[in-house]
C-alpha positions in Angstrom: 0.0 0.0 0.0 1.3 3.5 -0.8 2.0 5.7 2.1 1.8 9.5 1.7 3.4 11.8 4.2 1.5 14.8 5.4 3.4 18.0 6.1 1.7 20.2 8.6 2.5 23.9 8.6 1.0 26.3 11.2 0.5 29.9 10.1 -0.4 32.5 12.6 -3.0 35.0 11.3 -5.2 37.2 13.5 -4.5 35.0 16.5 -5.7 31.8 14.7 -3.8 28.7 13.7 -4.4 27.7 10.1 -3.3 24.2 9.1 -2.0 23.8 5.6 -1.7 20.2 4.2 0.4 19.3 1.2 0.9 16.0 -0.5 4.0 14.8 -2.3 5.3 11.6 -3.9 7.9 9.7 -1.9 10.2 6.7 -2.0 7.6 4.6 -0.4 6.4 1.9 -2.8 7.3 -1.8 -2.6 7.1 -3.4 -6.0 8.6 -5.8 -8.5 8.0 -3.4 -11.4 5.0 -2.3 -13.6 2.0 -4.3 -14.8 -0.5 -3.4 -17.5 -4.1 -4.4 -17.9 -7.1 -3.4 -20.1 -4.9 -3.8 -23.1 -6.1 -4.4 -26.7 -5.8 -7.5 -28.8 -3.2 -5.7 -30.9 -0.7 -5.7 -28.0 2.3 -7.7 -29.2 5.4 -5.5 -28.6 6.9 -4.6 -25.3 10.3 -3.1 -24.5 11.8 -2.8 -21.0 14.9 -0.9 -20.0 16.6 -0.4 -16.7 19.1 2.5 -16.5 21.6 1.9 -13.8 22.7 5.3 -12.6 24.2 3.5 -9.7 24.2 0.0 -8.2 26.0 -1.7 -5.4 25.1 -5.4 -5.6 26.0 -6.0 -2.0 28.2 -8.9 -2.8 29.5 -11.0 -5.7 28.0 -13.9 -7.7 24.6 -14.6 -9.2 23.0 -15.0 -5.8 23.4 -11.2 -5.3 22.5 -10.5 -8.9 19.7 -8.6 -10.6 17.4 -9.4 -13.6 15.5 -7.0 -15.9 12.4 -9.1 -16.9 10.0 -8.4 -19.7 7.1 -10.8 -19.0 3.8 -11.7 -20.6 1.2 -14.4 -21.1 0.7 -15.4 -24.7 -2.6 -16.2 -26.4 -2.9 -19.2 -28.8 0.1 -21.3 -27.7 0.9 -24.6 -29.5 2.7 -26.1 -26.5 0.4 -27.2 -23.8 -3.2 -26.2 -23.3 -3.5 -24.3 -20.0 -1.3 -21.2 -20.4 2.0 -19.9 -21.8 4.2 -17.6 -19.7 7.1 -16.0 -21.7 10.0 -14.0 -20.2 12.7 -12.0 -21.9 15.5 -11.5 -19.3 18.7 -9.5 -19.2 20.6 -10.1 -16.0 23.7 -8.8 -14.2 25.9 -9.4 -11.2 29.2 -8.3 -9.8 32.0 -10.8 -10.3 34.9 -11.3 -7.8 37.3 -8.4 -7.7 34.6 -5.8 -8.4 35.2 -2.3 -6.9 33.0 0.7 -6.8 33.4 4.4 -7.6 31.0 7.1 -6.1 29.7 10.1 -8.0 26.8 12.6 -7.5 23.6 11.8 -9.4 20.2 13.4 -9.3 16.9 11.7 -8.3 13.3 13.0 -8.0 14.1 14.0 -4.4 17.4 15.7 -5.0 21.1 14.7 -5.2 22.3 11.2 -4.2 25.6 9.4 -4.1 25.5 6.8 -6.8 28.0 3.9 -7.0 29.4 2.5 -10.3 30.8 -1.0 -10.3 34.1 -1.5 -12.1 32.7 -4.5 -14.0 29.7 -6.7 -14.3 28.7 -10.1 -15.6 25.7 -10.1 -18.0 23.6 -12.8 -19.5 20.4 -13.0 -21.6 17.6 -15.6 -21.4 14.3 -16.4 -23.0 12.1 -18.6 -20.9 8.7 -20.3 -21.5 6.6 -21.9 -18.8 3.4 -23.8 -18.8 1.5 -26.3 -16.6 2.5 -29.9 -16.7 -1.2 -30.7 -16.7 -1.2 -29.2 -20.3 0.3 -32.5 -21.5 -1.1 -36.1 -21.6 1.7 -37.4 -19.4 4.9 -35.4 -18.7 6.8 -32.3 -19.9 8.0 -32.6 -23.5 11.6 -33.9 -23.9 13.1 -30.5 -24.6 11.4 -29.0 -21.5 12.2 -29.7 -17.9 10.0 -30.1 -14.8 10.1 -27.6 -11.9 8.3 -27.9 -8.6 6.5 -31.1 -9.7 3.9 -29.2 -11.7 5.5 -26.8 -14.2 7.3 -27.3 -17.5 10.1 -24.9 -18.5 12.0 -24.3 -21.7 15.1 -22.1 -21.3 17.3 -20.6 -24.0 20.2 -18.6 -22.7 23.8 -17.6 -23.5 27.0 -17.8 -21.6 27.8 -15.0 -19.2 29.8 -12.1 -20.6 32.1 -9.8 -18.6 31.7 -6.0 -19.3 33.9 -3.2 -18.0 32.0 -0.3 -16.6 33.7 2.0 -14.1 37.2 0.7 -14.9 36.5 1.9 -18.5 35.5 5.4 -17.4 31.8 4.8 -17.5 29.3 5.9 -14.9 26.0 4.4 -16.0 24.9 1.3 -17.9 21.5 0.3 -19.3 20.0 -3.2 -19.7 17.3 -3.7 -22.3 14.9 -6.7 -22.9 12.7 -6.8 -26.0 9.6 -9.0 -26.5 7.4 -9.3 -29.5 5.0 -11.7 -31.3 5.8 -11.9 -35.0 3.3 -12.0 -37.8 4.2 -15.7 -38.4 3.2 -16.7 -34.9 6.8 -16.8 -33.5 8.0 -15.2 -30.2 11.0 -13.0 -30.8 13.2 -11.7 -28.0 16.6 -10.1 -27.6 18.6 -8.5 -24.8 21.2 -5.8 -25.2 23.1 -3.2 -23.2 24.9 0.1 -23.5 27.3 2.2 -21.3 27.4 5.9 -20.7 30.2 8.3 -19.6 27.8 10.3 -17.4 24.2 10.1 -16.1 23.0 11.8 -19.3 21.5 9.7 -22.1 23.4 11.9 -24.6 26.6 10.4 -23.3 25.6 6.8 -24.0 27.2 4.7 -26.7 25.5 2.3 -29.1 23.8 -0.8 -27.9 25.6 -4.2 -28.0 23.8 -7.5 -28.0 23.8 -9.6 -24.8 21.7 -12.4 -26.4 19.7 -12.6 -29.6 18.1 -16.0 -29.9 16.2 -17.4 -32.8 12.4 -16.8 -32.6 10.5 -19.6 -30.9 7.5 -21.3 -32.6 5.0 -21.4 -29.7 1.8 -19.9 -31.1 -1.0 -21.5 -33.1 -1.1 -18.8 -35.7 -0.4 -15.1 -36.4 -2.3 -12.2 -34.8 -1.8 -13.5 -31.3 -1.2 -11.1 -28.5 -0.1 -10.5 -24.9 -2.9 -10.6 -22.4 -4.0 -11.1 -18.8 -4.7 -14.7 -17.9 -6.1 -16.5 -14.8 -3.6 -19.1 -13.5 -4.2 -21.0 -10.3 -7.2 -18.8 -9.5 -5.0 -15.6 -9.7 -5.1 -13.0 -12.6 -1.7 -12.3 -14.0 -1.0 -9.5 -16.6 1.9 -8.5 -18.8 4.5 -6.9 -16.6 8.0 -5.5 -16.3 10.2 -6.4 -13.3 13.5 -5.5 -11.8 14.2 -8.3 -9.3 16.7 -11.0 -8.3 18.6 -13.3 -10.5 16.5 -16.0 -12.1 15.7 -19.0 -9.9 13.8 -17.4 -7.1 16.7 -15.1 -6.0 16.2 -11.9 -4.1 17.9 -8.7 -5.3 19.4 -7.0 -2.2 21.5 -4.0 -3.2 23.3 -1.6 -0.9 23.3 2.2 -0.7 24.4 3.9 -3.9 21.8 2.1 -6.0 19.5 4.2 -8.2 17.7 2.8 -11.3 15.2 4.3 -13.8 12.7 1.7 -15.0 11.0 2.3 -18.5 8.4 0.0 -19.9 7.1 0.7 -23.5 4.1 -1.1 -25.0 2.3 -0.8 -28.4 -1.2 -0.8 -26.8 -3.2 1.6 -24.6 -3.5 0.2 -21.1 -4.1 0.8 -17.4 -0.8 0.6 -15.5 -0.1 -0.1 -11.8 2.8 -1.4 -9.7 3.4 -5.1 -9.8 3.4 -6.3 -6.2 3.5 -9.8 -4.6 5.9 -12.7 -5.2 4.2 -14.5 -8.1 5.1 -14.3 -11.8 8.0 -13.7 -11.5 8.9 -15.6 -8.4 12.1 -13.6 -8.1 11.8 -10.4 -6.0 13.8 -7.6 -4.4 14.5 -6.2 -0.9 15.9 -3.0 0.6 14.8 -0.8 -2.3 11.9 1.7 -2.5 10.1 2.8 -5.7 8.8 6.3 -6.3 5.1 6.3 -5.4 4.0 7.5 -8.8 4.4 6.0 -12.3 4.8 8.5 -15.2 2.0 7.8 -17.7 2.1 9.7 -20.9 -1.2 8.2 -22.1 -1.9 7.4 -25.8 -1.5 4.1 -27.8 2.3 3.6 -27.5 3.1 4.8 -24.0 6.4 4.5 -22.1 5.7 4.1 -18.4 8.5 5.2 -16.1 9.4 4.9 -12.5 12.6 4.8 -10.4 13.8 3.0 -7.4 16.7 3.3 -5.0 18.3 1.7 -2.0 16.3 2.3 1.2 18.0 2.0 4.5 14.8 1.6 6.5 13.8 -1.6 4.5 10.1 -0.6 4.6 9.5 -1.3 0.9 9.7 -5.0 0.6 8.2 -6.2 -2.7 
């Protein structure tokens, strides 16, 4: 639940005390990211980008890593019958030997000391999930069984090492793209870029992290991303900035500040994604800005930001 702080100012006028109440957005929202509903049947393209103005992973290795996840349920799948959950994921973590450099960045609430890692490990992944009950007996041979009830197909690349702070960069961006092609295939790719300052004008060109071949999982063309009811809960297309894949929790330290941008090709109603289902990964010790920027229209880019929070009151 959002919490809004009330500022009470007492003004003395003619011997009377007059209360003046103002409201302002704060770092007070626990979330995984942004979800969209009330979309149209033409919704088949979504792009997610996390701009890391600063991040201190709080340790090394994938268990302290982060994933930028572009998630959606697909209509008209050919594999299984119950549902099809598709995820385009770009992930990063700090390898052994990573050091941090501090610089002053600007957030909605003023200046902040951001931290830039000297290096990161990155990886891209496209994952599909459905219910084992979708099949006559067991998961298909190319899929594997998880938790005794779900079937997964994972296509991913080897981890890549990228220099950030040691190469004179301050910011890096991770991007995950997700679309349904006209031939009924699911196409994803993950990429990144680095920047010499906090300004986007200082960013270099994108380089691929992972660009897998499209997956044939739909019955025909003209399919779309939509909200689906799975295990009595309604799940909608969503963005997420959470822990490394495999139910991990992202627990960064002070110096972490990230701008989260989710672009779709459909008009929609947006809200924060809360709870620990779809994705099962989550985050801790970060707070999101209480408001999401919504430009409206048919091709909106929803934006919000999050940063490390020492009080730990914004668990997602």
